[in-house]
N, C-alpha and C positions, 0 to 999 in steps of 0.2 A: 504494500500500500504506500502511496505517496506520503512524503514527510510533511510535518508541520515545522516551520522555522520561524523564529522570532528574533528581531533586531532589538536587543535590550542592552542598556548600559547603566547609567547612574540611577535610573528610576527604581530598579529592583536588584537586590543582590542575586548572584547566580544560584545560591542555595534555594531561592524561591521559585526558580523555573521548574515547572512540573515535569514529571516523567512524560515522555511522548512528545516533548517539544525540544527541538535543537536550537540552542541559543547561539546567536551570532552577534558580533560587536555592533555598536550604533551604526545605522545605515548611512552610507555615503553615496555620492553620485556614481552610478554604474553598478552598484551591488545587486539591486533587484534585476537589472537587465542581465547580469551574468547568470543569475538563477534561471531566468526564462530561457536563456540561450542553451541551457543544458538539453541533451536529448530528452524527448518526452518521458521516457521510462525513468529518468533520473531527476526530473524537475520536482520541486515541492508542490504539493497540492494546495497548501495553505500558507500564506505569508502574513505574519503579525508584525506591524511596525510600531514600536514604542519610542525608542530613542534614535536620534540621528545627529550627524555632525553638520556644521556649517562654519562660516567665517573663514578659517584657514584651509578648510577642505570643502569643495563644492557639495551642496546638499543634494539629496536624492531628487531626480527629475520627476515631474508629473508624468512625462511621456513614458518612462520606463514602468511606472505603476500601471498606466493605461495599457501598455503592451502585455503585462502580466494578466490583467483583467481580460484583454481580448483573446488571450490564449486559454481562457477557462480556469485560471488560477484565482482562488479566493484571496483577497487582500483586505486586511482590516487594520485600523489604526486607533490609537488612544494615547492619552497622557501627555505626550510631548510632540516631537516631529510627526509622529503617527496621527495625532489628533488634528494637527494643522492640515496635513495632506488629505486626510479623510474628509474634513469639512469642505475642501476645495473639489474633491473628486467624488463625493457621494452621488451626484447625478449620473455618474458613469458606472456605479456599482461598487465602489469601495465602501466597506462597512466601517462605521465609527461608533464607539461606545464611550460612556463615561462623562463626567462633569466637564472636563476640559473640552472635549469634543462638542458637547452641547453648547458651551459658551462660545466656541468658535463659530458654530453654525448660526447661532442667534445674532452674532455680531457684538456680543458683550465683550468678547476677547478679540482684539484687533492687532495687538502688538506681538510679534514673534518672541520678543524678549520675555514675555510673561512665563514661558515654559523653559527658558534657557537656564542652564547651570554650568559652572566650571567644575571639572571633575578630574580625577587622576586617571592613569592609564590602565590597561588590561591587567598588568601585574599586580595592581592594587584593587582589582574588581570594579574599576570605574567609579570608585567612591566619590560622591559629590563633595566639593569644598565650598560651595555656596548654596543658597536656597532659591528655589524657583518662586517667582512672584505670585503665581497662582496658589502655591502652597502657603506662602506668607499671608496672603489675603485670607485664605480659609482659616488658618490657625489664629490670626488676630480676630476674625469674626467670631470664632468659637470661644475665644477667651473673653470677648466682650459679652457674648450671650450668657456666659457663666458668671459674669460679674467680676472677673479677675482684673479687667481694665475697663475704663469708661468708653463710651462710644466716641467721645472726643479724642481720647488717646488712640483708639483704634484708627480713626481717620488720619491723625497726625503721623502715626507710625507707618501706616500704609503709604502715605504720600512721601515720607522720608525714604522708605525702601525703594519706591518707584523711581525716585530721582537718581538713584545709584545705577552705575553700569552693572549688568547682571553678575559679573564675577565678584563684585564687592558686596552683594546682598548676603549678609550672614546673620543668623539668628542671635548669636551672642551680643551683637551690637544693639539689637532691639531689647534684649534682656537688661542691658545696662541702663536703658531708658525706663524700663518697666520690669523690675525684678520679679513680679508675679508671673512673668512668662517663662521663668526657668523650667526647663524640662518639658515644655509644651511645643517645641519647634519641630519642623519637618526634617526629614533626613532620608537616606537610602532605605526604601521599604516603608516609609512613613509619610502620610500626607495624601492629598487628593490625587496627585499623579500616580502614586503607587497603587492606590485603590483602583484607579482606572486601568492600569496595566494588568492587574490581576483579573479584572473583569474581561479584558480582551483575551487573555490567555485561556480563561475558562471557556469563552465562546469558541476560540480556535480549536480547542480539544473536542468540541462537539462535531467537528468536521462539517461545517455548514456547506450547503450547495452554493456554488458560485452563481451570481445572478446572470440571466440571459444577456448577451451582448446585442444591443439594439442600435449601436453606433459603429462608425467606421474609423479605424485608426489611420489618420492621415500620414502617409509616408513622405514627409518633407525631406529635402536634400540634407538638411542638418541632422535629422534623425537617422537617415540611411548611413550617413558618414559615421555617426557616433555609436549606433547600435551594434553590439557584438554579434558576430555570426554564430550560428549553432556550433557548439564545440570550440568556442573562441579560446585562444591561449591566454595565459595569465600575464604575459609581458605586454607592455605598450608596443604599438606597431613599429616605431623606430628601433627600439631595442631588439625586438624580434627579428627585424630585417637584418640588423647588424650580426646577430648570432647566426642566422641561417647563411648569410654570406660567408662567414668564417668557416662554417661546417662544410660548405661547398668547396671552399678553397683547400681545406685540408683533406678532402676526400671522404669525410665521415657521413655526408648527407644521404647517399643512396641506401646504405645499410640501415640508417635510422628511419628513413622513409618506409622501407619494407617492414621493419619492426613495428612502426607506428600503424601501418595498414593492418597488420595482423592483430594488433591490440584493439583497434577500432572494430574490426569484424568480430573478434571474440567478445567484446563488451556488448555488441549488438545481438549476438546469437546464443550466448551462453549465460546461465544463471549468475546473477551477481548477489553476493550475500547481504544480509541485513541483520540488525539486532546483535545478539552475542557473537554470531559468526563473523559479522563485519568488524566488531571490536577486536576479535582475534587477528584478523588480517591487518588491521591498523597497527596493532602491536608488532606483528611480524615485519611490516614495512618499516616501522620506526627502528627495529633492531637491526635491520640489514642495510638501511639507506643512511648515509651521513646526514646529520642534523642540518648542516648548511644547505643541503639540497631540498629540504622540506620547510625551510624557515619561512618562505613566503606563502605557505598554504594555511588557510584557516581550517577549522575542524571539518567543514563541509567538503572542501576540496581534497583534504587528506582522505576522507572517507571514500570519495569518488576514485581517487588513485588506488586505494587498497581494493575496492570492489572490482575495478578493471583488472587489477593484477590477478585476483582470484579467478575471474572469467578467463584470462589468458592461460593460467595454469590448467584449468579444466579443458580448454581447447587443445592445449599441447598434449595432455594425457590421452585424450580421445584420438588425436592424430597419430600418436606414436607408432601403432602397428603398421600404418601405411607410409611412414617416413622414408624407408629405404627406396621404394619405387619412386616416391615424389622427388627425392634428392637426385636420382638419376635423370628424371625429367627436367629438373632445373638445370643440370649440367648440359643437357641437350639444347635447351632453349638458349643458354648462354654461349653455345658453340664450344664447350669445353669437355664434352663427353669423351671423344676419342683421345684427346690430348691427355686427360687424366688417366684413362685406361692404360695408355702406353707408359705414362710416368710412374704409375703405381701398379705394376703387374701382380705383385704378391706371389707368395709361394703357392704352388699347385695351380698356377694359371694355365689356361689352355694354350698349347703350342700354336 
């Protein structure tokens, strides 16, 4: 069965990602398109978008989400970047859930910085180091409703936080102004955004049917140039061209091309493992392949690599009985059969 994948970062700790959902880092431009470009048998069937990147890295395109929807993949969003994209693309079938999504759809939330946070990297679990404005608003409103602060304080603190650039919005600064707020602030796994993210993941786990596609995805020149082709490589085009030019110059390319063709055919026609069997193959690949050669692969791509290797091994095992005759045919096609028979006559060869 097709996978459920979720782009999650600072909103929820990895420990809260439920079984049955493959967690990926915050979504960036091209990430959804690369999933759609996988062969149909390897594409996810459900994509949940919670967190995303922007500013220093381009944000996920609307067009790549539309491409996923046009290919029959369910896409849902909530809490952060996912809520913003869902509010914009709900007419085209993207699902949105939660309070942040509802505020974006209604027009109550208009600034992207309302959901933005500064956070650490993957080695630290994407832990946030600032608080999202939507979570600050909700926490201050709850504190005022409980009588911990006055409505005037709530309004003043909300306005003060909003004036700050999003990386500078930190709950301890508000506590200094109103000590009653101690211990009441948002954080990773706490707050409106976290609640919305959990709701989205629960929905994705029900494996909802994708909506019918009643619109046409316009194939603009910009989109055709940017969209990855099926089975697209992991390297940028310029870097890929330089590598392949070098392989052609040193004579490596023909053998690699034949090996890659066999690999593609095996992945297409032989069973690819999943679940515990796939985990075993991933461990096998990690133990046999230098870490530097796997460093640019995320968990999804590493799983694909391991599954393809399993299919290749299965294909080779099935082909083994017929290999002697096939090798002779290859020598004939290459014009090397007679030459090699003469070169390696062997003991007991016919006179």
